[in-house]
HTML snippet that shows the backbone in 3Dmol.js (N, CA, C, O; Angstrom):
<script src="https://3Dmol.org/build/3Dmol-min.js"></script>
<div id="view" style="width:600px;height:400px;position:relative"></div>
<script>
const pdb = `
ATOM      1  N   UNK A   1     -18.186   5.292 -20.159  1.00  0.00           N
ATOM      2  CA  UNK A   1     -17.171   5.934 -20.956  1.00  0.00           C
ATOM      3  C   UNK A   1     -16.171   6.622 -20.028  1.00  0.00           C
ATOM      4  O   UNK A   1     -16.582   7.346 -19.121  1.00  0.00           O
ATOM      5  N   UNK A   2     -14.833   6.410 -20.238  1.00  0.00           N
ATOM      6  CA  UNK A   2     -13.833   7.015 -19.353  1.00  0.00           C
ATOM      7  C   UNK A   2     -13.826   8.537 -19.472  1.00  0.00           C
ATOM      8  O   UNK A   2     -14.081   9.108 -20.532  1.00  0.00           O
ATOM      9  N   UNK A   3     -13.522   9.167 -18.333  1.00  0.00           N
ATOM     10  CA  UNK A   3     -13.434  10.620 -18.324  1.00  0.00           C
ATOM     11  C   UNK A   3     -12.116  11.049 -18.965  1.00  0.00           C
ATOM     12  O   UNK A   3     -11.098  10.376 -18.810  1.00  0.00           O
ATOM     13  N   UNK A   4     -12.138  12.166 -19.683  1.00  0.00           N
ATOM     14  CA  UNK A   4     -10.913  12.723 -20.227  1.00  0.00           C
ATOM     15  C   UNK A   4     -10.768  14.155 -19.750  1.00  0.00           C
ATOM     16  O   UNK A   4     -11.735  14.917 -19.733  1.00  0.00           O
ATOM     17  N   UNK A   5      -9.565  14.512 -19.365  1.00  0.00           N
ATOM     18  CA  UNK A   5      -9.268  15.846 -18.875  1.00  0.00           C
ATOM     19  C   UNK A   5      -8.032  16.363 -19.588  1.00  0.00           C
ATOM     20  O   UNK A   5      -7.130  15.593 -19.918  1.00  0.00           O
ATOM     21  N   UNK A   6      -7.988  17.667 -19.827  1.00  0.00           N
ATOM     22  CA  UNK A   6      -6.814  18.279 -20.424  1.00  0.00           C
ATOM     23  C   UNK A   6      -5.907  18.884 -19.359  1.00  0.00           C
ATOM     24  O   UNK A   6      -4.728  19.126 -19.618  1.00  0.00           O
ATOM     25  N   UNK A   7      -6.435  19.130 -18.178  1.00  0.00           N
ATOM     26  CA  UNK A   7      -5.660  19.703 -17.086  1.00  0.00           C
ATOM     27  C   UNK A   7      -4.696  18.645 -16.538  1.00  0.00           C
ATOM     28  O   UNK A   7      -5.147  17.584 -16.108  1.00  0.00           O
ATOM     29  N   UNK A   8      -3.366  18.907 -16.540  1.00  0.00           N
ATOM     30  CA  UNK A   8      -2.401  17.918 -16.040  1.00  0.00           C
ATOM     31  C   UNK A   8      -2.647  17.497 -14.589  1.00  0.00           C
ATOM     32  O   UNK A   8      -2.461  16.331 -14.242  1.00  0.00           O
ATOM     33  N   UNK A   9      -3.060  18.436 -13.746  1.00  0.00           N
ATOM     34  CA  UNK A   9      -3.314  18.100 -12.339  1.00  0.00           C
ATOM     35  C   UNK A   9      -4.491  17.132 -12.223  1.00  0.00           C
ATOM     36  O   UNK A   9      -4.445  16.201 -11.419  1.00  0.00           O
ATOM     37  N   UNK A  10      -5.537  17.340 -13.012  1.00  0.00           N
ATOM     38  CA  UNK A  10      -6.699  16.441 -12.991  1.00  0.00           C
ATOM     39  C   UNK A  10      -6.299  15.047 -13.484  1.00  0.00           C
ATOM     40  O   UNK A  10      -6.750  14.037 -12.943  1.00  0.00           O
ATOM     41  N   UNK A  11      -5.457  15.001 -14.503  1.00  0.00           N
ATOM     42  CA  UNK A  11      -4.989  13.703 -15.008  1.00  0.00           C
ATOM     43  C   UNK A  11      -4.197  12.964 -13.934  1.00  0.00           C
ATOM     44  O   UNK A  11      -4.339  11.751 -13.776  1.00  0.00           O
ATOM     45  N   UNK A  12      -3.358  13.700 -13.192  1.00  0.00           N
ATOM     46  CA  UNK A  12      -2.573  13.071 -12.136  1.00  0.00           C
ATOM     47  C   UNK A  12      -3.470  12.535 -11.028  1.00  0.00           C
ATOM     48  O   UNK A  12      -3.251  11.434 -10.523  1.00  0.00           O
ATOM     49  N   UNK A  13      -4.470  13.306 -10.657  1.00  0.00           N
ATOM     50  CA  UNK A  13      -5.411  12.853  -9.629  1.00  0.00           C
ATOM     51  C   UNK A  13      -6.107  11.574 -10.089  1.00  0.00           C
ATOM     52  O   UNK A  13      -6.285  10.651  -9.294  1.00  0.00           O
ATOM     53  N   UNK A  14      -6.497  11.508 -11.343  1.00  0.00           N
ATOM     54  CA  UNK A  14      -7.141  10.297 -11.867  1.00  0.00           C
ATOM     55  C   UNK A  14      -6.194   9.098 -11.818  1.00  0.00           C
ATOM     56  O   UNK A  14      -6.620   7.985 -11.509  1.00  0.00           O
ATOM     57  N   UNK A  15      -4.903   9.319 -12.123  1.00  0.00           N
ATOM     58  CA  UNK A  15      -3.927   8.216 -12.031  1.00  0.00           C
ATOM     59  C   UNK A  15      -3.809   7.720 -10.594  1.00  0.00           C
ATOM     60  O   UNK A  15      -3.747   6.516 -10.346  1.00  0.00           O
ATOM     61  N   UNK A  16      -3.778   8.657  -9.654  1.00  0.00           N
ATOM     62  CA  UNK A  16      -3.695   8.257  -8.236  1.00  0.00           C
ATOM     63  C   UNK A  16      -4.953   7.498  -7.821  1.00  0.00           C
ATOM     64  O   UNK A  16      -4.875   6.502  -7.103  1.00  0.00           O
ATOM     65  N   UNK A  17      -6.097   7.969  -8.272  1.00  0.00           N
ATOM     66  CA  UNK A  17      -7.347   7.265  -7.949  1.00  0.00           C
ATOM     67  C   UNK A  17      -7.309   5.847  -8.491  1.00  0.00           C
ATOM     68  O   UNK A  17      -7.666   4.901  -7.789  1.00  0.00           O
ATOM     69  N   UNK A  18      -6.878   5.693  -9.737  1.00  0.00           N
ATOM     70  CA  UNK A  18      -6.817   4.365 -10.342  1.00  0.00           C
ATOM     71  C   UNK A  18      -5.788   3.488  -9.631  1.00  0.00           C
ATOM     72  O   UNK A  18      -6.039   2.305  -9.401  1.00  0.00           O
ATOM     73  N   UNK A  19      -4.649   4.047  -9.288  1.00  0.00           N
ATOM     74  CA  UNK A  19      -3.619   3.272  -8.584  1.00  0.00           C
ATOM     75  C   UNK A  19      -4.121   2.823  -7.216  1.00  0.00           C
ATOM     76  O   UNK A  19      -3.894   1.682  -6.813  1.00  0.00           O
ATOM     77  N   UNK A  20      -4.804   3.717  -6.503  1.00  0.00           N
ATOM     78  CA  UNK A  20      -5.364   3.339  -5.202  1.00  0.00           C
ATOM     79  C   UNK A  20      -6.412   2.240  -5.349  1.00  0.00           C
ATOM     80  O   UNK A  20      -6.490   1.331  -4.523  1.00  0.00           O
ATOM     81  N   UNK A  21      -7.209   2.330  -6.399  1.00  0.00           N
ATOM     82  CA  UNK A  21      -8.220   1.306  -6.643  1.00  0.00           C
ATOM     83  C   UNK A  21      -7.559  -0.050  -6.921  1.00  0.00           C
ATOM     84  O   UNK A  21      -8.000  -1.082  -6.416  1.00  0.00           O
ATOM     85  N   UNK A  22      -6.509  -0.030  -7.721  1.00  0.00           N
ATOM     86  CA  UNK A  22      -5.774  -1.269  -8.010  1.00  0.00           C
ATOM     87  C   UNK A  22      -5.222  -1.861  -6.715  1.00  0.00           C
ATOM     88  O   UNK A  22      -5.376  -3.054  -6.456  1.00  0.00           O
ATOM     89  N   UNK A  23      -4.577  -1.021  -5.905  1.00  0.00           N
ATOM     90  CA  UNK A  23      -4.016  -1.491  -4.641  1.00  0.00           C
ATOM     91  C   UNK A  23      -5.082  -2.019  -3.696  1.00  0.00           C
ATOM     92  O   UNK A  23      -4.908  -3.068  -3.076  1.00  0.00           O
ATOM     93  N   UNK A  24      -6.170  -1.299  -3.591  1.00  0.00           N
ATOM     94  CA  UNK A  24      -7.267  -1.730  -2.722  1.00  0.00           C
ATOM     95  C   UNK A  24      -7.798  -3.094  -3.165  1.00  0.00           C
ATOM     96  O   UNK A  24      -7.982  -3.988  -2.339  1.00  0.00           O
ATOM     97  N   UNK A  25      -8.043  -3.252  -4.467  1.00  0.00           N
ATOM     98  CA  UNK A  25      -8.573  -4.521  -4.976  1.00  0.00           C
ATOM     99  C   UNK A  25      -7.606  -5.675  -4.728  1.00  0.00           C
ATOM    100  O   UNK A  25      -8.032  -6.784  -4.406  1.00  0.00           O
ATOM    101  N   UNK A  26      -6.308  -5.418  -4.877  1.00  0.00           N
ATOM    102  CA  UNK A  26      -5.322  -6.472  -4.645  1.00  0.00           C
ATOM    103  C   UNK A  26      -5.296  -6.891  -3.177  1.00  0.00           C
ATOM    104  O   UNK A  26      -5.288  -8.080  -2.860  1.00  0.00           O
ATOM    105  N   UNK A  27      -5.282  -5.909  -2.295  1.00  0.00           N
ATOM    106  CA  UNK A  27      -5.252  -6.218  -0.864  1.00  0.00           C
ATOM    107  C   UNK A  27      -6.549  -6.889  -0.430  1.00  0.00           C
ATOM    108  O   UNK A  27      -6.533  -7.838   0.354  1.00  0.00           O
ATOM    109  N   UNK A  28      -7.661  -6.398  -0.937  1.00  0.00           N
ATOM    110  CA  UNK A  28      -8.954  -6.996  -0.597  1.00  0.00           C
ATOM    111  C   UNK A  28      -9.018  -8.451  -1.058  1.00  0.00           C
ATOM    112  O   UNK A  28      -9.539  -9.311  -0.348  1.00  0.00           O
ATOM    113  N   UNK A  29      -8.483  -8.720  -2.255  1.00  0.00           N
ATOM    114  CA  UNK A  29      -8.535 -10.077  -2.797  1.00  0.00           C
ATOM    115  C   UNK A  29      -7.601 -11.045  -2.116  1.00  0.00           C
ATOM    116  O   UNK A  29      -7.941 -12.213  -1.930  1.00  0.00           O
ATOM    117  N   UNK A  30      -6.417 -10.571  -1.739  1.00  0.00           N
ATOM    118  CA  UNK A  30      -5.422 -11.489  -1.183  1.00  0.00           C
ATOM    119  C   UNK A  30      -5.257 -11.363   0.328  1.00  0.00           C
ATOM    120  O   UNK A  30      -4.760 -12.279   0.982  1.00  0.00           O
ATOM    121  N   UNK A  31      -5.679 -10.221   0.882  1.00  0.00           N
ATOM    122  CA  UNK A  31      -5.467  -9.981   2.304  1.00  0.00           C
ATOM    123  C   UNK A  31      -4.042  -9.554   2.620  1.00  0.00           C
ATOM    124  O   UNK A  31      -3.673  -9.420   3.787  1.00  0.00           O
ATOM    125  N   UNK A  32      -3.238  -9.338   1.577  1.00  0.00           N
ATOM    126  CA  UNK A  32      -1.836  -8.984   1.756  1.00  0.00           C
ATOM    127  C   UNK A  32      -1.468  -7.790   0.890  1.00  0.00           C
ATOM    128  O   UNK A  32      -2.094  -7.534  -0.139  1.00  0.00           O
ATOM    129  N   UNK A  33      -0.449  -7.069   1.320  1.00  0.00           N
ATOM    130  CA  UNK A  33       0.187  -6.058   0.487  1.00  0.00           C
ATOM    131  C   UNK A  33       1.586  -6.575   0.207  1.00  0.00           C
ATOM    132  O   UNK A  33       2.422  -6.631   1.109  1.00  0.00           O
ATOM    133  N   UNK A  34       1.846  -6.952  -1.032  1.00  0.00           N
ATOM    134  CA  UNK A  34       3.138  -7.545  -1.380  1.00  0.00           C
ATOM    135  C   UNK A  34       3.984  -6.554  -2.175  1.00  0.00           C
ATOM    136  O   UNK A  34       3.495  -5.524  -2.638  1.00  0.00           O
ATOM    137  N   UNK A  35       5.257  -6.890  -2.319  1.00  0.00           N
ATOM    138  CA  UNK A  35       6.155  -6.080  -3.145  1.00  0.00           C
ATOM    139  C   UNK A  35       5.636  -6.018  -4.575  1.00  0.00           C
ATOM    140  O   UNK A  35       5.737  -4.975  -5.220  1.00  0.00           O
ATOM    141  N   UNK A  36       5.090  -7.101  -5.073  1.00  0.00           N
ATOM    142  CA  UNK A  36       4.541  -7.105  -6.429  1.00  0.00           C
ATOM    143  C   UNK A  36       3.346  -6.164  -6.549  1.00  0.00           C
ATOM    144  O   UNK A  36       3.180  -5.509  -7.578  1.00  0.00           O
ATOM    145  N   UNK A  37       2.517  -6.087  -5.517  1.00  0.00           N
ATOM    146  CA  UNK A  37       1.402  -5.140  -5.524  1.00  0.00           C
ATOM    147  C   UNK A  37       1.936  -3.712  -5.603  1.00  0.00           C
ATOM    148  O   UNK A  37       1.415  -2.887  -6.354  1.00  0.00           O
ATOM    149  N   UNK A  38       2.970  -3.430  -4.830  1.00  0.00           N
ATOM    150  CA  UNK A  38       3.549  -2.088  -4.822  1.00  0.00           C
ATOM    151  C   UNK A  38       4.095  -1.734  -6.201  1.00  0.00           C
ATOM    152  O   UNK A  38       3.933  -0.605  -6.664  1.00  0.00           O
ATOM    153  N   UNK A  39       4.735  -2.689  -6.854  1.00  0.00           N
ATOM    154  CA  UNK A  39       5.262  -2.456  -8.198  1.00  0.00           C
ATOM    155  C   UNK A  39       4.121  -2.190  -9.180  1.00  0.00           C
ATOM    156  O   UNK A  39       4.253  -1.329 -10.050  1.00  0.00           O
ATOM    157  N   UNK A  40       3.013  -2.905  -9.057  1.00  0.00           N
ATOM    158  CA  UNK A  40       1.870  -2.677  -9.944  1.00  0.00           C
ATOM    159  C   UNK A  40       1.240  -1.306  -9.705  1.00  0.00           C
ATOM    160  O   UNK A  40       0.849  -0.627 -10.654  1.00  0.00           O
ATOM    161  N   UNK A  41       1.141  -0.903  -8.450  1.00  0.00           N
ATOM    162  CA  UNK A  41       0.601   0.417  -8.125  1.00  0.00           C
ATOM    163  C   UNK A  41       1.515   1.503  -8.701  1.00  0.00           C
ATOM    164  O   UNK A  41       1.045   2.471  -9.299  1.00  0.00           O
ATOM    165  N   UNK A  42       2.809   1.329  -8.516  1.00  0.00           N
ATOM    166  CA  UNK A  42       3.779   2.284  -9.056  1.00  0.00           C
ATOM    167  C   UNK A  42       3.686   2.356 -10.578  1.00  0.00           C
ATOM    168  O   UNK A  42       3.755   3.445 -11.147  1.00  0.00           O
ATOM    169  N   UNK A  43       3.531   1.220 -11.239  1.00  0.00           N
ATOM    170  CA  UNK A  43       3.427   1.200 -12.705  1.00  0.00           C
ATOM    171  C   UNK A  43       2.224   2.022 -13.166  1.00  0.00           C
ATOM    172  O   UNK A  43       2.292   2.717 -14.180  1.00  0.00           O
ATOM    173  N   UNK A  44       1.133   1.941 -12.422  1.00  0.00           N
ATOM    174  CA  UNK A  44      -0.055   2.736 -12.775  1.00  0.00           C
ATOM    175  C   UNK A  44       0.204   4.225 -12.572  1.00  0.00           C
ATOM    176  O   UNK A  44      -0.203   5.045 -13.395  1.00  0.00           O
ATOM    177  N   UNK A  45       0.872   4.573 -11.489  1.00  0.00           N
ATOM    178  CA  UNK A  45       1.152   5.978 -11.207  1.00  0.00           C
ATOM    179  C   UNK A  45       2.118   6.587 -12.216  1.00  0.00           C
ATOM    180  O   UNK A  45       1.895   7.691 -12.712  1.00  0.00           O
ATOM    181  N   UNK A  46       3.179   5.867 -12.513  1.00  0.00           N
ATOM    182  CA  UNK A  46       4.244   6.425 -13.342  1.00  0.00           C
ATOM    183  C   UNK A  46       4.105   6.074 -14.822  1.00  0.00           C
ATOM    184  O   UNK A  46       4.863   6.571 -15.656  1.00  0.00           O
ATOM    185  N   UNK A  47       3.148   5.230 -15.140  1.00  0.00           N
ATOM    186  CA  UNK A  47       2.928   4.818 -16.532  1.00  0.00           C
ATOM    187  C   UNK A  47       4.173   4.175 -17.137  1.00  0.00           C
ATOM    188  O   UNK A  47       4.518   4.415 -18.294  1.00  0.00           O
ATOM    189  N   UNK A  48       4.842   3.345 -16.318  1.00  0.00           N
ATOM    190  CA  UNK A  48       5.980   2.573 -16.812  1.00  0.00           C
ATOM    191  C   UNK A  48       6.118   1.318 -15.956  1.00  0.00           C
ATOM    192  O   UNK A  48       5.396   1.141 -14.975  1.00  0.00           O
ATOM    193  N   UNK A  49       7.015   0.485 -16.324  1.00  0.00           N
ATOM    194  CA  UNK A  49       7.242  -0.761 -15.583  1.00  0.00           C
ATOM    195  C   UNK A  49       8.682  -0.816 -15.087  1.00  0.00           C
ATOM    196  O   UNK A  49       9.352  -1.841 -15.213  1.00  0.00           O
ATOM    197  N   UNK A  50       9.152   0.288 -14.524  1.00  0.00           N
ATOM    198  CA  UNK A  50      10.542   0.392 -14.089  1.00  0.00           C
ATOM    199  C   UNK A  50      10.840  -0.443 -12.845  1.00  0.00           C
ATOM    200  O   UNK A  50      11.992  -0.809 -12.611  1.00  0.00           O
ATOM    201  N   UNK A  51       9.825  -0.746 -12.052  1.00  0.00           N
ATOM    202  CA  UNK A  51      10.070  -1.485 -10.811  1.00  0.00           C
ATOM    203  C   UNK A  51      10.700  -0.587  -9.764  1.00  0.00           C
ATOM    204  O   UNK A  51      10.586   0.637  -9.830  1.00  0.00           O
ATOM    205  N   UNK A  52      11.362  -1.199  -8.801  1.00  0.00           N
ATOM    206  CA  UNK A  52      12.001  -0.417  -7.746  1.00  0.00           C
ATOM    207  C   UNK A  52      13.132   0.405  -8.334  1.00  0.00           C
ATOM    208  O   UNK A  52      13.771   0.007  -9.308  1.00  0.00           O
ATOM    209  N   UNK A  53      13.370   1.561  -7.726  1.00  0.00           N
ATOM    210  CA  UNK A  53      14.355   2.477  -8.302  1.00  0.00           C
ATOM    211  C   UNK A  53      15.756   1.870  -8.307  1.00  0.00           C
ATOM    212  O   UNK A  53      16.128   1.072  -7.447  1.00  0.00           O
ATOM    213  N   UNK A  54      16.501   2.284  -9.307  1.00  0.00           N
ATOM    214  CA  UNK A  54      17.857   1.791  -9.487  1.00  0.00           C
ATOM    215  C   UNK A  54      18.885   2.916  -9.338  1.00  0.00           C
ATOM    216  O   UNK A  54      20.092   2.671  -9.333  1.00  0.00           O
ATOM    217  N   UNK A  55      18.395   4.140  -9.218  1.00  0.00           N
ATOM    218  CA  UNK A  55      19.262   5.303  -9.035  1.00  0.00           C
ATOM    219  C   UNK A  55      19.153   5.788  -7.598  1.00  0.00           C
ATOM    220  O   UNK A  55      18.160   5.513  -6.923  1.00  0.00           O
ATOM    221  N   UNK A  56      20.164   6.506  -7.125  1.00  0.00           N
ATOM    222  CA  UNK A  56      20.102   7.003  -5.745  1.00  0.00           C
ATOM    223  C   UNK A  56      18.859   7.844  -5.492  1.00  0.00           C
ATOM    224  O   UNK A  56      18.392   8.569  -6.370  1.00  0.00           O
ATOM    225  N   UNK A  57      18.332   7.732  -4.275  1.00  0.00           N
ATOM    226  CA  UNK A  57      17.157   8.503  -3.881  1.00  0.00           C
ATOM    227  C   UNK A  57      17.563   9.875  -3.367  1.00  0.00           C
ATOM    228  O   UNK A  57      18.747  10.159  -3.185  1.00  0.00           O
ATOM    229  N   UNK A  58      16.576  10.712  -3.139  1.00  0.00           N
ATOM    230  CA  UNK A  58      16.805  12.087  -2.705  1.00  0.00           C
ATOM    231  C   UNK A  58      16.859  12.166  -1.188  1.00  0.00           C
ATOM    232  O   UNK A  58      15.976  11.657  -0.498  1.00  0.00           O
ATOM    233  N   UNK A  59      17.894  12.804  -0.677  1.00  0.00           N
ATOM    234  CA  UNK A  59      17.971  13.034   0.763  1.00  0.00           C
ATOM    235  C   UNK A  59      16.939  14.078   1.157  1.00  0.00           C
ATOM    236  O   UNK A  59      16.679  15.020   0.408  1.00  0.00           O
ATOM    237  N   UNK A  60      16.355  13.907   2.333  1.00  0.00           N
ATOM    238  CA  UNK A  60      15.401  14.893   2.851  1.00  0.00           C
ATOM    239  C   UNK A  60      16.118  15.783   3.850  1.00  0.00           C
ATOM    240  O   UNK A  60      16.862  15.309   4.709  1.00  0.00           O
ATOM    241  N   UNK A  61      15.880  17.091   3.724  1.00  0.00           N
ATOM    242  CA  UNK A  61      16.530  18.059   4.611  1.00  0.00           C
ATOM    243  C   UNK A  61      15.480  18.843   5.385  1.00  0.00           C
ATOM    244  O   UNK A  61      14.351  19.025   4.929  1.00  0.00           O
ATOM    245  N   UNK A  62      15.880  19.302   6.570  1.00  0.00           N
ATOM    246  CA  UNK A  62      14.977  20.137   7.357  1.00  0.00           C
ATOM    247  C   UNK A  62      15.142  21.591   6.932  1.00  0.00           C
ATOM    248  O   UNK A  62      15.899  21.883   6.006  1.00  0.00           O
ATOM    249  N   UNK A  63      14.457  22.489   7.587  1.00  0.00           N
ATOM    250  CA  UNK A  63      14.497  23.904   7.232  1.00  0.00           C
ATOM    251  C   UNK A  63      15.873  24.531   7.359  1.00  0.00           C
ATOM    252  O   UNK A  63      16.135  25.570   6.752  1.00  0.00           O
ATOM    253  N   UNK A  64      16.763  23.915   8.140  1.00  0.00           N
ATOM    254  CA  UNK A  64      18.125  24.430   8.316  1.00  0.00           C
ATOM    255  C   UNK A  64      19.095  23.856   7.298  1.00  0.00           C
ATOM    256  O   UNK A  64      20.276  24.205   7.293  1.00  0.00           O
ATOM    257  N   UNK A  65      18.605  22.980   6.441  1.00  0.00           N
ATOM    258  CA  UNK A  65      19.465  22.374   5.433  1.00  0.00           C
ATOM    259  C   UNK A  65      20.186  21.120   5.896  1.00  0.00           C
ATOM    260  O   UNK A  65      20.993  20.558   5.155  1.00  0.00           O
ATOM    261  N   UNK A  66      19.899  20.671   7.125  1.00  0.00           N
ATOM    262  CA  UNK A  66      20.516  19.450   7.631  1.00  0.00           C
ATOM    263  C   UNK A  66      19.792  18.241   7.050  1.00  0.00           C
ATOM    264  O   UNK A  66      18.563  18.211   6.976  1.00  0.00           O
ATOM    265  N   UNK A  67      20.577  17.244   6.639  1.00  0.00           N
ATOM    266  CA  UNK A  67      19.989  16.002   6.133  1.00  0.00           C
ATOM    267  C   UNK A  67      19.368  15.266   7.308  1.00  0.00           C
ATOM    268  O   UNK A  67      20.040  14.980   8.298  1.00  0.00           O
ATOM    269  N   UNK A  68      18.062  14.957   7.192  1.00  0.00           N
ATOM    270  CA  UNK A  68      17.371  14.243   8.265  1.00  0.00           C
ATOM    271  C   UNK A  68      17.005  12.821   7.860  1.00  0.00           C
ATOM    272  O   UNK A  68      16.644  12.006   8.708  1.00  0.00           O
ATOM    273  N   UNK A  69      17.096  12.518   6.554  1.00  0.00           N
ATOM    274  CA  UNK A  69      16.814  11.153   6.102  1.00  0.00           C
ATOM    275  C   UNK A  69      17.509  10.922   4.772  1.00  0.00           C
ATOM    276  O   UNK A  69      17.417  11.735   3.852  1.00  0.00           O
ATOM    277  N   UNK A  70      18.197   9.808   4.691  1.00  0.00           N
ATOM    278  CA  UNK A  70      18.795   9.369   3.428  1.00  0.00           C
ATOM    279  C   UNK A  70      18.202   8.003   3.120  1.00  0.00           C
ATOM    280  O   UNK A  70      18.428   7.052   3.869  1.00  0.00           O
ATOM    281  N   UNK A  71      17.449   7.887   2.034  1.00  0.00           N
ATOM    282  CA  UNK A  71      16.851   6.590   1.697  1.00  0.00           C
ATOM    283  C   UNK A  71      17.931   5.601   1.258  1.00  0.00           C
ATOM    284  O   UNK A  71      19.036   6.008   0.900  1.00  0.00           O
ATOM    285  N   UNK A  72      17.619   4.326   1.284  1.00  0.00           N
ATOM    286  CA  UNK A  72      18.590   3.343   0.789  1.00  0.00           C
ATOM    287  C   UNK A  72      19.021   3.738  -0.628  1.00  0.00           C
ATOM    288  O   UNK A  72      18.191   4.133  -1.447  1.00  0.00           O
ATOM    289  N   UNK A  73      20.311   3.628  -0.905  1.00  0.00           N
ATOM    290  CA  UNK A  73      20.854   4.077  -2.184  1.00  0.00           C
ATOM    291  C   UNK A  73      21.169   2.932  -3.148  1.00  0.00           C
ATOM    292  O   UNK A  73      21.103   3.109  -4.365  1.00  0.00           O
ATOM    293  N   UNK A  74      21.502   1.789  -2.621  1.00  0.00           N
ATOM    294  CA  UNK A  74      21.926   0.666  -3.453  1.00  0.00           C
ATOM    295  C   UNK A  74      20.710  -0.143  -3.914  1.00  0.00           C
ATOM    296  O   UNK A  74      19.907  -0.569  -3.084  1.00  0.00           O
ATOM    297  N   UNK A  75      20.563  -0.361  -5.233  1.00  0.00           N
ATOM    298  CA  UNK A  75      19.407  -1.123  -5.736  1.00  0.00           C
ATOM    299  C   UNK A  75      19.269  -2.510  -5.098  1.00  0.00           C
ATOM    300  O   UNK A  75      18.153  -2.973  -4.863  1.00  0.00           O
ATOM    301  N   UNK A  76      20.381  -3.166  -4.822  1.00  0.00           N
ATOM    302  CA  UNK A  76      20.318  -4.485  -4.186  1.00  0.00           C
ATOM    303  C   UNK A  76      19.751  -4.389  -2.775  1.00  0.00           C
ATOM    304  O   UNK A  76      18.979  -5.247  -2.346  1.00  0.00           O
ATOM    305  N   UNK A  77      20.138  -3.339  -2.057  1.00  0.00           N
ATOM    306  CA  UNK A  77      19.615  -3.129  -0.702  1.00  0.00           C
ATOM    307  C   UNK A  77      18.109  -2.860  -0.742  1.00  0.00           C
ATOM    308  O   UNK A  77      17.366  -3.336   0.116  1.00  0.00           O
ATOM    309  N   UNK A  78      17.669  -2.103  -1.733  1.00  0.00           N
ATOM    310  CA  UNK A  78      16.236  -1.807  -1.864  1.00  0.00           C
ATOM    311  C   UNK A  78      15.451  -3.100  -2.078  1.00  0.00           C
ATOM    312  O   UNK A  78      14.432  -3.324  -1.425  1.00  0.00           O
ATOM    313  N   UNK A  79      15.915  -3.938  -2.979  1.00  0.00           N
ATOM    314  CA  UNK A  79      15.242  -5.225  -3.233  1.00  0.00           C
ATOM    315  C   UNK A  79      15.213  -6.060  -1.962  1.00  0.00           C
ATOM    316  O   UNK A  79      14.185  -6.655  -1.637  1.00  0.00           O
ATOM    317  N   UNK A  80      16.323  -6.113  -1.244  1.00  0.00           N
ATOM    318  CA  UNK A  80      16.389  -6.887   0.001  1.00  0.00           C
ATOM    319  C   UNK A  80      15.371  -6.367   1.015  1.00  0.00           C
ATOM    320  O   UNK A  80      14.667  -7.152   1.650  1.00  0.00           O
ATOM    321  N   UNK A  81      15.295  -5.051   1.162  1.00  0.00           N
ATOM    322  CA  UNK A  81      14.341  -4.469   2.112  1.00  0.00           C
ATOM    323  C   UNK A  81      12.893  -4.728   1.687  1.00  0.00           C
ATOM    324  O   UNK A  81      12.038  -4.987   2.534  1.00  0.00           O
ATOM    325  N   UNK A  82      12.619  -4.661   0.411  1.00  0.00           N
ATOM    326  CA  UNK A  82      11.252  -4.851  -0.073  1.00  0.00           C
ATOM    327  C   UNK A  82      10.812  -6.309  -0.012  1.00  0.00           C
ATOM    328  O   UNK A  82       9.614  -6.585  -0.075  1.00  0.00           O
ATOM    329  N   UNK A  83      11.726  -7.228   0.106  1.00  0.00           N
ATOM    330  CA  UNK A  83      11.345  -8.640   0.230  1.00  0.00           C
ATOM    331  C   UNK A  83      10.489  -8.887   1.472  1.00  0.00           C
ATOM    332  O   UNK A  83       9.754  -9.872   1.541  1.00  0.00           O
ATOM    333  N   UNK A  84      10.588  -7.996   2.444  1.00  0.00           N
ATOM    334  CA  UNK A  84       9.758  -8.127   3.641  1.00  0.00           C
ATOM    335  C   UNK A  84       8.274  -8.058   3.306  1.00  0.00           C
ATOM    336  O   UNK A  84       7.450  -8.540   4.083  1.00  0.00           O
ATOM    337  N   UNK A  85       7.914  -7.468   2.164  1.00  0.00           N
ATOM    338  CA  UNK A  85       6.520  -7.376   1.756  1.00  0.00           C
ATOM    339  C   UNK A  85       6.022  -8.659   1.118  1.00  0.00           C
ATOM    340  O   UNK A  85       4.816  -8.909   1.110  1.00  0.00           O
ATOM    341  N   UNK A  86       6.903  -9.465   0.590  1.00  0.00           N
ATOM    342  CA  UNK A  86       6.474 -10.689  -0.053  1.00  0.00           C
ATOM    343  C   UNK A  86       7.310 -11.006  -1.282  1.00  0.00           C
ATOM    344  O   UNK A  86       8.347 -10.383  -1.515  1.00  0.00           O
ATOM    345  N   UNK A  87       6.879 -11.929  -2.029  1.00  0.00           N
ATOM    346  CA  UNK A  87       7.631 -12.436  -3.163  1.00  0.00           C
ATOM    347  C   UNK A  87       7.728 -11.400  -4.280  1.00  0.00           C
ATOM    348  O   UNK A  87       6.740 -10.759  -4.639  1.00  0.00           O
ATOM    349  N   UNK A  88       8.921 -11.252  -4.813  1.00  0.00           N
ATOM    350  CA  UNK A  88       9.160 -10.385  -5.971  1.00  0.00           C
ATOM    351  C   UNK A  88       9.405 -11.304  -7.159  1.00  0.00           C
ATOM    352  O   UNK A  88      10.243 -12.203  -7.094  1.00  0.00           O
ATOM    353  N   UNK A  89       8.677 -11.078  -8.235  1.00  0.00           N
ATOM    354  CA  UNK A  89       8.860 -11.885  -9.452  1.00  0.00           C
ATOM    355  C   UNK A  89       9.777 -11.172 -10.402  1.00  0.00           C
ATOM    356  O   UNK A  89      10.061 -11.683 -11.485  1.00  0.00           O
TER     357      UNK A  89
END
`;
const viewer = $3Dmol.createViewer("view");
viewer.addModel(pdb, "pdb");
viewer.setStyle({}, {cartoon: {color: "spectrum"}});
viewer.zoomTo();
viewer.render();
</script>
C-alpha cells in the first residue's frame, strides 16, 4: 500500500525518490541517459508533461549580485543542446 503524507516537504521527498527510481531503472535498462529519460524524470517531479522549458531561465548571481551564469534562454537552443543526450520524441 502506498504511503500517504500530509506534510508538503515529505510529499516532495517522495516525488524525488520516485523520480530517481524511474531514472535509475531507465539507465539500468538501456545503459543510457537520454533526453527522453530526462523529460520523464521531470514529469514525475513536476507532475506535468511540459517537457523542456519554453520560458527564460533564471540567472544565477553571486553574493555581490554579479551574474555568474545565464542559462540558455531560447527554447530552440535548449532542444538543440539536449539532443546531445539522445533522441527526443
